[in-house]
All heavy atoms as a GROMACS GRO file, in nm:
protein
  593
    1MET      N    1   1.016  -1.129  -7.285
    1MET     CA    2   1.026  -0.987  -7.311
    1MET      C    3   1.086  -0.919  -7.187
    1MET      O    4   1.048  -0.947  -7.075
    1MET     CB    5   0.888  -0.930  -7.341
    1MET     CG    6   0.892  -0.784  -7.371
    1MET     SD    7   0.737  -0.717  -7.434
    1MET     CE    8   0.723  -0.810  -7.584
    2GLN      N    9   1.178  -0.829  -7.211
    2GLN     CA   10   1.247  -0.757  -7.106
    2GLN      C   11   1.189  -0.617  -7.089
    2GLN      O   12   1.124  -0.565  -7.179
    2GLN     CB   13   1.396  -0.746  -7.140
    2GLN     CG   14   1.465  -0.877  -7.163
    2GLN     CD   15   1.473  -0.960  -7.038
    2GLN    OE1   16   1.493  -0.907  -6.928
    2GLN    NE2   17   1.454  -1.089  -7.050
    3VAL      N   18   1.216  -0.556  -6.976
    3VAL     CA   19   1.171  -0.419  -6.949
    3VAL      C   20   1.230  -0.324  -7.054
    3VAL      O   21   1.166  -0.228  -7.096
    3VAL     CB   22   1.211  -0.375  -6.806
    3VAL    CG1   23   1.182  -0.229  -6.783
    3VAL    CG2   24   1.140  -0.461  -6.704
    4GLU      N   25   1.351  -0.352  -7.100
    4GLU     CA   26   1.417  -0.267  -7.199
    4GLU      C   27   1.344  -0.269  -7.334
    4GLU      O   28   1.368  -0.185  -7.419
    4GLU     CB   29   1.562  -0.311  -7.222
    4GLU     CG   30   1.648  -0.309  -7.099
    4GLU     CD   31   1.639  -0.439  -7.020
    4GLU    OE1   32   1.634  -0.548  -7.079
    4GLU    OE2   33   1.636  -0.430  -6.896
    5ASP      N   34   1.258  -0.368  -7.353
    5ASP     CA   35   1.184  -0.381  -7.478
    5ASP      C   36   1.056  -0.298  -7.480
    5ASP      O   37   0.979  -0.304  -7.576
    5ASP     CB   38   1.146  -0.528  -7.503
    5ASP     CG   39   1.268  -0.616  -7.521
    5ASP    OD1   40   1.374  -0.566  -7.565
    5ASP    OD2   41   1.258  -0.736  -7.489
    6LEU      N   42   1.031  -0.221  -7.373
    6LEU     CA   43   0.911  -0.140  -7.363
    6LEU      C   44   0.946   0.007  -7.346
    6LEU      O   45   1.050   0.040  -7.289
    6LEU     CB   46   0.826  -0.185  -7.244
    6LEU     CG   47   0.781  -0.330  -7.245
    6LEU    CD1   48   0.715  -0.367  -7.113
    6LEU    CD2   49   0.685  -0.355  -7.360
    7ILE      N   50   0.860   0.094  -7.397
    7ILE     CA   51   0.881   0.238  -7.382
    7ILE      C   52   0.744   0.305  -7.369
    7ILE      O   53   0.647   0.263  -7.433
    7ILE     CB   54   0.959   0.295  -7.503
    7ILE    CG1   55   0.995   0.442  -7.481
    7ILE    CG2   56   0.885   0.273  -7.634
    7ILE    CD1   57   1.096   0.496  -7.582
    8SER      N   58   0.736   0.406  -7.285
    8SER     CA   59   0.609   0.476  -7.265
    8SER      C   60   0.577   0.559  -7.390
    8SER      O   61   0.665   0.594  -7.468
    8SER     CB   62   0.617   0.568  -7.143
    8SER     OG   63   0.700   0.679  -7.171
    9TYR      N   64   0.451   0.589  -7.405
    9TYR     CA   65   0.408   0.672  -7.518
    9TYR      C   66   0.476   0.809  -7.514
    9TYR      O   67   0.519   0.860  -7.617
    9TYR     CB   68   0.256   0.687  -7.519
    9TYR     CG   69   0.184   0.572  -7.584
    9TYR    CD1   70   0.153   0.457  -7.513
    9TYR    CD2   71   0.147   0.579  -7.718
    9TYR    CE1   72   0.087   0.351  -7.573
    9TYR    CE2   73   0.081   0.474  -7.779
    9TYR     CZ   74   0.051   0.360  -7.706
    9TYR     OH   75  -0.014   0.256  -7.767
   10SER      N   76   0.486   0.868  -7.396
   10SER     CA   77   0.548   1.001  -7.384
   10SER      C   78   0.695   0.997  -7.423
   10SER      O   79   0.742   1.082  -7.499
   10SER     CB   80   0.534   1.054  -7.242
   10SER     OG   81   0.399   1.075  -7.210
   11ASN      N   82   0.768   0.900  -7.371
   11ASN     CA   83   0.911   0.889  -7.405
   11ASN      C   84   0.930   0.856  -7.552
   11ASN      O   85   1.022   0.907  -7.617
   11ASN     CB   86   0.979   0.784  -7.318
   11ASN     CG   87   0.993   0.830  -7.174
   11ASN    OD1   88   0.982   0.948  -7.143
   11ASN    ND2   89   1.016   0.736  -7.085
   12ALA      N   90   0.844   0.771  -7.606
   12ALA     CA   91   0.854   0.735  -7.747
   12ALA      C   92   0.828   0.857  -7.836
   12ALA      O   93   0.900   0.878  -7.934
   12ALA     CB   94   0.754   0.624  -7.780
   13ALA      N   95   0.730   0.937  -7.800
   13ALA     CA   96   0.699   1.057  -7.879
   13ALA      C   97   0.817   1.152  -7.880
   13ALA      O   98   0.852   1.208  -7.984
   13ALA     CB   99   0.574   1.125  -7.823
   14GLN      N  100   0.882   1.170  -7.766
   14GLN     CA  101   1.000   1.256  -7.759
   14GLN      C  102   1.114   1.198  -7.841
   14GLN      O  103   1.184   1.271  -7.912
   14GLN     CB  104   1.045   1.275  -7.615
   14GLN     CG  105   0.955   1.364  -7.534
   14GLN     CD  106   1.002   1.378  -7.390
   14GLN    OE1  107   1.074   1.292  -7.338
   14GLN    NE2  108   0.960   1.485  -7.326
   15GLU      N  109   1.135   1.070  -7.831
   15GLU     CA  110   1.246   1.004  -7.901
   15GLU      C  111   1.230   1.012  -8.053
   15GLU      O  112   1.325   1.038  -8.125
   15GLU     CB  113   1.255   0.858  -7.857
   15GLU     CG  114   1.377   0.787  -7.908
   15GLU     CD  115   1.392   0.649  -7.846
   15GLU    OE1  116   1.384   0.637  -7.723
   15GLU    OE2  117   1.413   0.554  -7.924
   16ILE      N  118   1.106   0.991  -8.100
   16ILE     CA  119   1.081   0.991  -8.244
   16ILE      C  120   1.057   1.132  -8.298
   16ILE      O  121   1.088   1.160  -8.413
   16ILE     CB  122   0.960   0.901  -8.278
   16ILE    CG1  123   0.994   0.756  -8.249
   16ILE    CG2  124   0.918   0.917  -8.422
   16ILE    CD1  125   0.880   0.661  -8.271
   17GLY      N  126   1.004   1.219  -8.214
   17GLY     CA  127   0.972   1.354  -8.259
   17GLY      C  128   0.833   1.364  -8.318
   17GLY      O  129   0.814   1.430  -8.420
   18CYS      N  130   0.738   1.297  -8.256
   18CYS     CA  131   0.600   1.304  -8.302
   18CYS      C  132   0.511   1.314  -8.179
   18CYS      O  133   0.560   1.318  -8.066
   18CYS     CB  134   0.564   1.180  -8.385
   18CYS     SG  135   0.563   1.026  -8.292
   19SER      N  136   0.381   1.318  -8.199
   19SER     CA  137   0.289   1.328  -8.087
   19SER      C  138   0.250   1.189  -8.036
   19SER      O  139   0.265   1.089  -8.107
   19SER     CB  140   0.163   1.404  -8.127
   19SER     OG  141   0.087   1.326  -8.218
   20ARG      N  142   0.198   1.186  -7.914
   20ARG     CA  143   0.147   1.060  -7.860
   20ARG      C  144   0.029   1.012  -7.943
   20ARG      O  145   0.014   0.891  -7.965
   20ARG     CB  146   0.107   1.075  -7.714
   20ARG     CG  147   0.227   1.092  -7.623
   20ARG     CD  148   0.189   1.102  -7.478
   20ARG     NE  149   0.082   1.201  -7.462
   20ARG     CZ  150  -0.004   1.204  -7.362
   20ARG    NH1  151   0.002   1.114  -7.267
   20ARG    NH2  152  -0.096   1.297  -7.355
   21ALA      N  153  -0.053   1.106  -7.992
   21ALA     CA  154  -0.168   1.069  -8.075
   21ALA      C  155  -0.123   0.996  -8.200
   21ALA      O  156  -0.188   0.900  -8.244
   21ALA     CB  157  -0.249   1.193  -8.111
   22THR      N  158  -0.012   1.036  -8.259
   22THR     CA  159   0.043   0.969  -8.376
   22THR      C  160   0.077   0.824  -8.342
   22THR      O  161   0.050   0.733  -8.420
   22THR     CB  162   0.168   1.042  -8.428
   22THR    OG1  163   0.130   1.173  -8.470
   22THR    CG2  164   0.234   0.968  -8.542
   23LEU      N  165   0.132   0.803  -8.224
   23LEU     CA  166   0.168   0.668  -8.182
   23LEU      C  167   0.045   0.583  -8.156
   23LEU      O  168   0.041   0.466  -8.193
   23LEU     CB  169   0.258   0.674  -8.058
   23LEU     CG  170   0.392   0.744  -8.080
   23LEU    CD1  171   0.465   0.762  -7.948
   23LEU    CD2  172   0.477   0.670  -8.181
   24TYR      N  173  -0.058   0.643  -8.095
   24TYR     CA  174  -0.183   0.569  -8.073
   24TYR      C  175  -0.245   0.529  -8.208
   24TYR      O  176  -0.294   0.417  -8.222
   24TYR     CB  177  -0.283   0.652  -7.993
   24TYR     CG  178  -0.253   0.658  -7.846
   24TYR    CD1  179  -0.208   0.775  -7.787
   24TYR    CD2  180  -0.270   0.546  -7.764
   24TYR    CE1  181  -0.181   0.782  -7.651
   24TYR    CE2  182  -0.243   0.551  -7.628
   24TYR     CZ  183  -0.199   0.669  -7.573
   24TYR     OH  184  -0.172   0.674  -7.438
   25ARG      N  185  -0.241   0.619  -8.306
   25ARG     CA  186  -0.293   0.586  -8.440
   25ARG      C  187  -0.211   0.474  -8.503
   25ARG      O  188  -0.267   0.385  -8.568
   25ARG     CB  189  -0.292   0.709  -8.530
   25ARG     CG  190  -0.408   0.803  -8.509
   25ARG     CD  191  -0.419   0.905  -8.620
   25ARG     NE  192  -0.298   0.985  -8.636
   25ARG     CZ  193  -0.274   1.099  -8.572
   25ARG    NH1  194  -0.362   1.146  -8.486
   25ARG    NH2  195  -0.163   1.165  -8.592
   26ALA      N  196  -0.081   0.476  -8.484
   26ALA     CA  197   0.005   0.371  -8.541
   26ALA      C  198  -0.028   0.236  -8.480
   26ALA      O  199  -0.028   0.134  -8.550
   26ALA     CB  200   0.152   0.406  -8.519
   27VAL      N  201  -0.060   0.232  -8.352
   27VAL     CA  202  -0.101   0.107  -8.288
   27VAL      C  203  -0.236   0.063  -8.344
   27VAL      O  204  -0.256  -0.054  -8.378
   27VAL     CB  205  -0.106   0.122  -8.134
   27VAL    CG1  206  -0.173   0.001  -8.070
   27VAL    CG2  207   0.035   0.140  -8.079
   28ASP      N  208  -0.330   0.158  -8.356
   28ASP     CA  209  -0.462   0.126  -8.412
   28ASP      C  210  -0.451   0.073  -8.555
   28ASP      O  211  -0.526  -0.016  -8.595
   28ASP     CB  212  -0.554   0.248  -8.410
   28ASP     CG  213  -0.599   0.285  -8.270
   28ASP    OD1  214  -0.588   0.200  -8.178
   28ASP    OD2  215  -0.645   0.399  -8.252
   29ASP      N  216  -0.356   0.128  -8.632
   29ASP     CA  217  -0.336   0.086  -8.772
   29ASP      C  218  -0.259  -0.045  -8.782
   29ASP      O  219  -0.248  -0.102  -8.891
   29ASP     CB  220  -0.255   0.192  -8.849
   29ASP     CG  221  -0.328   0.322  -8.865
   29ASP    OD1  222  -0.449   0.326  -8.840
   29ASP    OD2  223  -0.261   0.422  -8.902
   30GLY      N  224  -0.199  -0.090  -8.673
   30GLY     CA  225  -0.121  -0.213  -8.676
   30GLY      C  226   0.024  -0.192  -8.712
   30GLY      O  227   0.099  -0.288  -8.732
   31ARG      N  228   0.069  -0.066  -8.720
   31ARG     CA  229   0.209  -0.039  -8.753
   31ARG      C  230   0.301  -0.054  -8.633
   31ARG      O  231   0.421  -0.077  -8.648
   31ARG     CB  232   0.224   0.101  -8.812
   31ARG     CG  233   0.156   0.114  -8.948
   31ARG     CD  234   0.176   0.251  -9.009
   31ARG     NE  235   0.101   0.349  -8.932
   31ARG     CZ  236   0.138   0.476  -8.917
   31ARG    NH1  237   0.247   0.520  -8.972
   31ARG    NH2  238   0.063   0.559  -8.846
   32LEU      N  239   0.246  -0.039  -8.512
   32LEU     CA  240   0.321  -0.059  -8.388
   32LEU      C  241   0.240  -0.148  -8.296
   32LEU      O  242   0.119  -0.161  -8.312
   32LEU     CB  243   0.347   0.074  -8.317
   32LEU     CG  244   0.444   0.171  -8.383
   32LEU    CD1  245   0.450   0.302  -8.304
   32LEU    CD2  246   0.583   0.112  -8.394
   33ARG      N  247   0.309  -0.208  -8.198
   33ARG     CA  248   0.240  -0.291  -8.099
   33ARG      C  249   0.256  -0.228  -7.961
   33ARG      O  250   0.358  -0.164  -7.933
   33ARG     CB  251   0.301  -0.431  -8.095
   33ARG     CG  252   0.273  -0.513  -8.216
   33ARG     CD  253   0.319  -0.658  -8.206
   33ARG     NE  254   0.447  -0.676  -8.140
   33ARG     CZ  255   0.467  -0.757  -8.035
   33ARG    NH1  256   0.368  -0.826  -7.985
   33ARG    NH2  257   0.586  -0.769  -7.983
   34ASP      N  258   0.154  -0.247  -7.878
   34ASP     CA  259   0.165  -0.205  -7.739
   34ASP      C  260   0.109  -0.314  -7.649
   34ASP      O  261   0.051  -0.412  -7.697
   34ASP     CB  262   0.097  -0.070  -7.714
   34ASP     CG  263  -0.055  -0.075  -7.721
   34ASP    OD1  264  -0.113  -0.179  -7.759
   34ASP    OD2  265  -0.118   0.028  -7.690
   35MET      N  266   0.132  -0.298  -7.520
   35MET     CA  267   0.078  -0.392  -7.424
   35MET      C  268   0.055  -0.319  -7.292
   35MET      O  269   0.111  -0.212  -7.269
   35MET     CB  270   0.172  -0.511  -7.405
   35MET     CG  271   0.307  -0.478  -7.350
   35MET     SD  272   0.419  -0.619  -7.343
   35MET     CE  273   0.326  -0.740  -7.257
   36GLU      N  274  -0.029  -0.378  -7.209
   36GLU     CA  275  -0.059  -0.318  -7.080
   36GLU      C  276   0.034  -0.376  -6.975
   36GLU      O  277   0.049  -0.497  -6.963
   36GLU     CB  278  -0.204  -0.344  -7.043
   36GLU     CG  279  -0.248  -0.269  -6.920
   36GLU     CD  280  -0.396  -0.276  -6.895
   36GLU    OE1  281  -0.471  -0.297  -6.992
   36GLU    OE2  282  -0.435  -0.261  -6.778
   37VAL      N  283   0.095  -0.287  -6.898
   37VAL     CA  284   0.185  -0.327  -6.790
   37VAL      C  285   0.144  -0.248  -6.666
   37VAL      O  286   0.156  -0.126  -6.664
   37VAL     CB  287   0.333  -0.296  -6.824
   37VAL    CG1  288   0.424  -0.334  -6.709
   37VAL    CG2  289   0.375  -0.366  -6.952
   38GLY      N  290   0.091  -0.316  -6.569
   38GLY     CA  291   0.051  -0.249  -6.446
   38GLY      C  292  -0.054  -0.142  -6.468
   38GLY      O  293  -0.048  -0.037  -6.405
   39GLY      N  294  -0.146  -0.164  -6.560
   39GLY     CA  295  -0.252  -0.067  -6.588
   39GLY      C  296  -0.209   0.047  -6.678
   39GLY      O  297  -0.283   0.143  -6.698
   40ARG      N  298  -0.090   0.038  -6.735
   40ARG     CA  299  -0.036   0.144  -6.821
   40ARG      C  300  -0.002   0.086  -6.957
   40ARG      O  301   0.056  -0.022  -6.967
   40ARG     CB  302   0.089   0.199  -6.754
   40ARG     CG  303   0.147   0.318  -6.819
   40ARG     CD  304   0.259   0.372  -6.734
   40ARG     NE  305   0.320   0.484  -6.803
   40ARG     CZ  306   0.438   0.532  -6.776
   40ARG    NH1  307   0.510   0.479  -6.679
   40ARG    NH2  308   0.487   0.632  -6.843
   41ARG      N  309  -0.036   0.157  -7.065
   41ARG     CA  310  -0.003   0.112  -7.200
   41ARG      C  311   0.140   0.149  -7.233
   41ARG      O  312   0.183   0.263  -7.212
   41ARG     CB  313  -0.096   0.176  -7.304
   41ARG     CG  314  -0.244   0.152  -7.283
   41ARG     CD  315  -0.288   0.009  -7.284
   41ARG     NE  316  -0.255  -0.063  -7.404
   41ARG     CZ  317  -0.280  -0.192  -7.422
   41ARG    NH1  318  -0.340  -0.260  -7.328
   41ARG    NH2  319  -0.248  -0.251  -7.533
   42MET      N  320   0.216   0.051  -7.283
   42MET     CA  321   0.356   0.072  -7.320
   42MET      C  322   0.377   0.020  -7.462
   42MET      O  323   0.320  -0.083  -7.500
   42MET     CB  324   0.449  -0.004  -7.225
   42MET     CG  325   0.432   0.029  -7.079
   42MET     SD  326   0.501   0.186  -7.035
   42MET     CE  327   0.673   0.149  -7.032
   43LEU      N  328   0.458   0.088  -7.539
   43LEU     CA  329   0.491   0.044  -7.674
   43LEU      C  330   0.600  -0.062  -7.667
   43LEU      O  331   0.690  -0.056  -7.583
   43LEU     CB  332   0.540   0.160  -7.758
   43LEU     CG  333   0.433   0.260  -7.797
   43LEU    CD1  334   0.495   0.390  -7.846
   43LEU    CD2  335   0.343   0.201  -7.903
   44VAL      N  336   0.591  -0.158  -7.756
   44VAL     CA  337   0.690  -0.266  -7.765
   44VAL      C  338   0.798  -0.222  -7.864
   44VAL      O  339   0.768  -0.187  -7.978
   44VAL     CB  340   0.624  -0.398  -7.811
   44VAL    CG1  341   0.728  -0.507  -7.825
   44VAL    CG2  342   0.513  -0.438  -7.714
   45LYS      N  343   0.923  -0.224  -7.820
   45LYS     CA  344   1.036  -0.187  -7.907
   45LYS      C  345   1.082  -0.312  -7.981
   45LYS      O  346   1.174  -0.381  -7.938
   45LYS     CB  347   1.148  -0.126  -7.824
   45LYS     CG  348   1.110   0.009  -7.764
   45LYS     CD  349   1.217   0.061  -7.672
   45LYS     CE  350   1.328   0.126  -7.750
   45LYS     NZ  351   1.425   0.194  -7.661
   46ASP      N  352   1.017  -0.340  -8.094
   46ASP     CA  353   1.050  -0.456  -8.175
   46ASP      C  354   1.095  -0.411  -8.313
   46ASP      O  355   1.130  -0.294  -8.333
   46ASP     CB  356   0.930  -0.552  -8.183
   46ASP     CG  357   0.804  -0.485  -8.237
   46ASP    OD1  358   0.811  -0.368  -8.282
   46ASP    OD2  359   0.698  -0.550  -8.236
   47GLU      N  360   1.096  -0.500  -8.410
   47GLU     CA  361   1.140  -0.464  -8.545
   47GLU      C  362   1.049  -0.358  -8.608
   47GLU      O  363   1.096  -0.273  -8.685
   47GLU     CB  364   1.152  -0.586  -8.637
   47GLU     CG  365   1.023  -0.664  -8.658
   47GLU     CD  366   0.991  -0.762  -8.546
   47GLU    OE1  367   1.076  -0.789  -8.460
   47GLU    OE2  368   0.876  -0.811  -8.544
   48ASP      N  369   0.920  -0.358  -8.575
   48ASP     CA  370   0.830  -0.254  -8.625
   48ASP      C  371   0.868  -0.118  -8.567
   48ASP      O  372   0.864  -0.017  -8.636
   48ASP     CB  373   0.684  -0.286  -8.591
   48ASP     CG  374   0.633  -0.408  -8.664
   48ASP    OD1  375   0.684  -0.438  -8.774
   48ASP    OD2  376   0.541  -0.475  -8.612
   49TRP      N  377   0.905  -0.117  -8.440
   49TRP     CA  378   0.948   0.007  -8.374
   49TRP      C  379   1.074   0.061  -8.441
   49TRP      O  380   1.086   0.180  -8.468
   49TRP     CB  381   0.973  -0.019  -8.225
   49TRP     CG  382   1.051   0.089  -8.157
   49TRP    CD1  383   1.183   0.088  -8.128
   49TRP    CD2  384   1.000   0.214  -8.113
   49TRP    NE1  385   1.218   0.205  -8.066
   49TRP    CE2  386   1.109   0.284  -8.057
   49TRP    CE3  387   0.875   0.275  -8.116
   49TRP    CZ2  388   1.094   0.412  -8.003
   49TRP    CZ3  389   0.862   0.402  -8.062
   49TRP    CH2  390   0.970   0.468  -8.006
   50GLU      N  391   1.168  -0.026  -8.468
   50GLU     CA  392   1.296   0.017  -8.527
   50GLU      C  393   1.278   0.079  -8.665
   50GLU      O  394   1.352   0.170  -8.702
   50GLU     CB  395   1.393  -0.102  -8.534
   50GLU     CG  396   1.431  -0.160  -8.401
   50GLU     CD  397   1.502  -0.062  -8.310
   50GLU    OE1  398   1.575   0.026  -8.360
   50GLU    OE2  399   1.482  -0.072  -8.187
   51SER      N  400   1.179   0.033  -8.740
   51SER     CA  401   1.160   0.085  -8.876
   51SER      C  402   1.046   0.187  -8.886
   51SER      O  403   1.014   0.232  -8.995
   51SER     CB  404   1.132  -0.032  -8.972
   51SER     OG  405   1.011  -0.097  -8.936
   52PHE      N  406   0.987   0.226  -8.773
   52PHE     CA  407   0.871   0.315  -8.774
   52PHE      C  408   0.909   0.456  -8.817
   52PHE      O  409   1.004   0.515  -8.770
   52PHE     CB  410   0.806   0.320  -8.636
   52PHE     CG  411   0.688   0.413  -8.628
   52PHE    CD1  412   0.569   0.381  -8.690
   52PHE    CD2  413   0.698   0.533  -8.560
   52PHE    CE1  414   0.460   0.467  -8.684
   52PHE    CE2  415   0.590   0.618  -8.552
   52PHE     CZ  416   0.471   0.585  -8.615
   53GLU      N  417   0.833   0.508  -8.911
   53GLU     CA  418   0.842   0.648  -8.956
   53GLU      C  419   0.704   0.708  -8.944
   53GLU      O  420   0.612   0.662  -9.011
   53GLU     CB  421   0.889   0.656  -9.102
   53GLU     CG  422   1.032   0.616  -9.125
   53GLU     CD  423   1.129   0.722  -9.076
   53GLU    OE1  424   1.093   0.842  -9.078
   53GLU    OE2  425   1.239   0.684  -9.034
   54PRO      N  426   0.685   0.810  -8.859
   54PRO     CA  427   0.552   0.869  -8.847
   54PRO      C  428   0.510   0.939  -8.975
   54PRO      O  429   0.594   0.996  -9.046
   54PRO     CB  430   0.566   0.968  -8.732
   54PRO     CG  431   0.712   0.996  -8.722
   54PRO     CD  432   0.782   0.874  -8.774
   55ASN      N  433   0.383   0.929  -9.007
   55ASN     CA  434   0.329   1.001  -9.122
   55ASN      C  435   0.318   1.148  -9.086
   55ASN      O  436   0.274   1.182  -8.977
   55ASN     CB  437   0.190   0.949  -9.159
   55ASN     CG  438   0.192   0.806  -9.205
   55ASN    OD1  439   0.294   0.756  -9.251
   55ASN    ND2  440   0.080   0.738  -9.192
   56SER      N  441   0.359   1.235  -9.175
   56SER     CA  442   0.346   1.378  -9.152
   56SER      C  443   0.208   1.422  -9.196
   56SER      O  444   0.181   1.436  -9.315
   56SER     CB  445   0.452   1.456  -9.230
   56SER     OG  446   0.580   1.425  -9.181
   57VAL      N  447   0.120   1.441  -9.099
   57VAL     CA  448  -0.014   1.489  -9.126
   57VAL      C  449  -0.048   1.598  -9.027
   57VAL      O  450   0.017   1.613  -8.926
   57VAL     CB  451  -0.120   1.375  -9.115
   57VAL    CG1  452  -0.096   1.269  -9.219
   57VAL    CG2  453  -0.121   1.315  -8.977
   58GLY      N  454  -0.148   1.676  -9.060
   58GLY     CA  455  -0.192   1.780  -8.968
   58GLY      C  456  -0.125   1.912  -8.996
   58GLY      O  457  -0.026   1.923  -9.067
   59ARG      N  458  -0.180   2.014  -8.938
   59ARG     CA  459  -0.135   2.152  -8.961
   59ARG      C  460   0.008   2.174  -8.914
   59ARG      O  461   0.088   2.237  -8.981
   59ARG     CB  462  -0.231   2.246  -8.890
   59ARG     CG  463  -0.199   2.391  -8.908
   59ARG     CD  464  -0.211   2.435  -9.051
   59ARG     NE  465  -0.347   2.474  -9.078
   59ARG     CZ  466  -0.393   2.498  -9.198
   59ARG    NH1  467  -0.315   2.486  -9.302
   59ARG    NH2  468  -0.516   2.534  -9.217
   60ARG      N  469   0.045   2.121  -8.797
   60ARG     CA  470   0.179   2.142  -8.744
   60ARG      C  471   0.285   2.080  -8.835
   60ARG      O  472   0.388   2.139  -8.862
   60ARG     CB  473   0.188   2.084  -8.604
   60ARG     CG  474   0.305   2.134  -8.527
   60ARG     CD  475   0.304   2.085  -8.386
   60ARG     NE  476   0.192   2.143  -8.313
   60ARG     CZ  477   0.151   2.100  -8.194
   60ARG    NH1  478   0.211   2.000  -8.137
   60ARG    NH2  479   0.050   2.157  -8.134
   61ALA      N  480   0.258   1.961  -8.886
   61ALA     CA  481   0.352   1.894  -8.975
   61ALA      C  482   0.364   1.969  -9.106
   61ALA      O  483   0.474   1.982  -9.162
   61ALA     CB  484   0.307   1.751  -9.001
   62GLN      N  485   0.255   2.021  -9.157
   62GLN     CA  486   0.258   2.097  -9.281
   62GLN      C  487   0.340   2.224  -9.264
   62GLN      O  488   0.421   2.259  -9.350
   62GLN     CB  489   0.116   2.131  -9.327
   62GLN     CG  490   0.036   2.011  -9.372
   62GLN     CD  491  -0.110   2.044  -9.394
   62GLN    OE1  492  -0.155   2.157  -9.371
   62GLN    NE2  493  -0.186   1.946  -9.437
   63ARG      N  494   0.324   2.294  -9.151
   63ARG     CA  495   0.401   2.414  -9.126
   63ARG      C  496   0.549   2.382  -9.116
   63ARG      O  497   0.634   2.455  -9.168
   63ARG     CB  498   0.354   2.482  -8.997
   63ARG     CG  499   0.268   2.602  -9.025
   63ARG     CD  500   0.239   2.679  -8.898
   63ARG     NE  501   0.107   2.636  -8.856
   63ARG     CZ  502   0.071   2.607  -8.733
   63ARG    NH1  503   0.156   2.616  -8.635
   63ARG    NH2  504  -0.050   2.567  -8.704
   64SER      N  505   0.582   2.272  -9.051
   64SER     CA  506   0.720   2.230  -9.036
   64SER      C  507   0.784   2.202  -9.172
   64SER      O  508   0.896   2.242  -9.198
   64SER     CB  509   0.728   2.106  -8.948
   64SER     OG  510   0.860   2.058  -8.941
   65GLU      N  511   0.710   2.134  -9.260
   65GLU     CA  512   0.761   2.105  -9.394
   65GLU      C  513   0.780   2.233  -9.474
   65GLU      O  514   0.878   2.247  -9.546
   65GLU     CB  515   0.665   2.011  -9.467
   65GLU     CG  516   0.666   1.870  -9.413
   65GLU     CD  517   0.561   1.781  -9.477
   65GLU    OE1  518   0.481   1.831  -9.560
   65GLU    OE2  519   0.557   1.661  -9.443
   66GLN      N  520   0.689   2.329  -9.460
   66GLN     CA  521   0.702   2.455  -9.531
   66GLN      C  522   0.825   2.531  -9.483
   66GLN      O  523   0.898   2.589  -9.563
   66GLN     CB  524   0.577   2.541  -9.512
   66GLN     CG  525   0.457   2.490  -9.587
   66GLN     CD  526   0.330   2.567  -9.553
   66GLN    OE1  527   0.328   2.647  -9.461
   66GLN    NE2  528   0.225   2.541  -9.628
   67ASN      N  529   0.850   2.530  -9.353
   67ASN     CA  530   0.967   2.598  -9.298
   67ASN      C  531   1.096   2.533  -9.348
   67ASN      O  532   1.193   2.602  -9.376
   67ASN     CB  533   0.964   2.597  -9.145
   67ASN     CG  534   0.857   2.690  -9.090
   67ASN    OD1  535   0.810   2.780  -9.159
   67ASN    ND2  536   0.818   2.667  -8.966
   68GLU      N  537   1.099   2.401  -9.358
   68GLU     CA  538   1.216   2.331  -9.410
   68GLU      C  539   1.240   2.367  -9.556
   68GLU      O  540   1.353   2.387  -9.598
   68GLU     CB  541   1.199   2.180  -9.396
   68GLU     CG  542   1.208   2.132  -9.253
   68GLU     CD  543   1.178   1.984  -9.240
   68GLU    OE1  544   1.166   1.915  -9.344
   68GLU    OE2  545   1.165   1.938  -9.126
   69ASP      N  546   1.132   2.378  -9.635
   69ASP     CA  547   1.144   2.411  -9.777
   69ASP      C  548   1.200   2.552  -9.795
   69ASP      O  549   1.287   2.575  -9.878
   69ASP     CB  550   1.010   2.399  -9.848
   69ASP     CG  551   0.962   2.254  -9.861
   69ASP    OD1  552   1.048   2.164  -9.847
   69ASP    OD2  553   0.843   2.233  -9.885
   70THR      N  554   1.153   2.647  -9.718
   70THR     CA  555   1.199   2.784  -9.734
   70THR      C  556   1.341   2.801  -9.683
   70THR      O  557   1.417   2.877  -9.740
   70THR     CB  558   1.105   2.884  -9.663
   70THR    OG1  559   1.097   2.851  -9.524
   70THR    CG2  560   0.967   2.885  -9.726
   71SER      N  561   1.379   2.731  -9.578
   71SER     CA  562   1.515   2.745  -9.526
   71SER      C  563   1.617   2.678  -9.618
   71SER      O  564   1.728   2.725  -9.634
   71SER     CB  565   1.526   2.689  -9.384
   71SER     OG  566   1.506   2.551  -9.384
   72SER      N  567   1.579   2.568  -9.682
   72SER     CA  568   1.674   2.501  -9.771
   72SER      C  569   1.687   2.574  -9.904
   72SER      O  570   1.791   2.570  -9.967
   72SER     CB  571   1.632   2.355  -9.795
   72SER     OG  572   1.508   2.350  -9.860
   73SER      N  573   1.583   2.644  -9.949
   73SER     CA  574   1.591   2.716 -10.076
   73SER      C  575   1.665   2.848 -10.061
   73SER      O  576   1.713   2.903 -10.158
   73SER     CB  577   1.450   2.742 -10.131
   73SER     OG  578   1.377   2.825 -10.043
   74SER      N  579   1.678   2.898  -9.939
   74SER     CA  580   1.749   3.026  -9.919
   74SER      C  581   1.899   3.005  -9.903
   74SER      O  582   1.973   3.100  -9.893
   74SER     CB  583   1.692   3.098  -9.796
   74SER     OG  584   1.714   3.022  -9.680
   75GLN      N  585   1.945   2.882  -9.900
   75GLN     CA  586   2.089   2.857  -9.882
   75GLN      C  587   2.162   2.851 -10.011
   75GLN      O  588   2.130   2.833 -10.115
   75GLN     CB  589   2.109   2.724  -9.809
   75GLN     CG  590   2.058   2.733  -9.669
   75GLN     CD  591   2.077   2.599  -9.596
   75GLN    OE1  592   2.117   2.499  -9.654
   75GLN    NE2  593   2.043   2.598  -9.470
   0.00000   0.00000   0.00000
């Protein structure tokens, strides 16, 4: 495994557009893998990472979906 195959939770959240908590839940659910490197948890960029789609849950995600619906219907 190479250093390029790892990404921090913060960078991954920014890249995907979700929260770090979403990523921690995905690891707990077995949808993503992580490992400890120097006392720090890092996500493994493997085939699961490439196909990962965060679940839209929570109030912020619901508001975002509502905003998308209203903006697309006004066009």
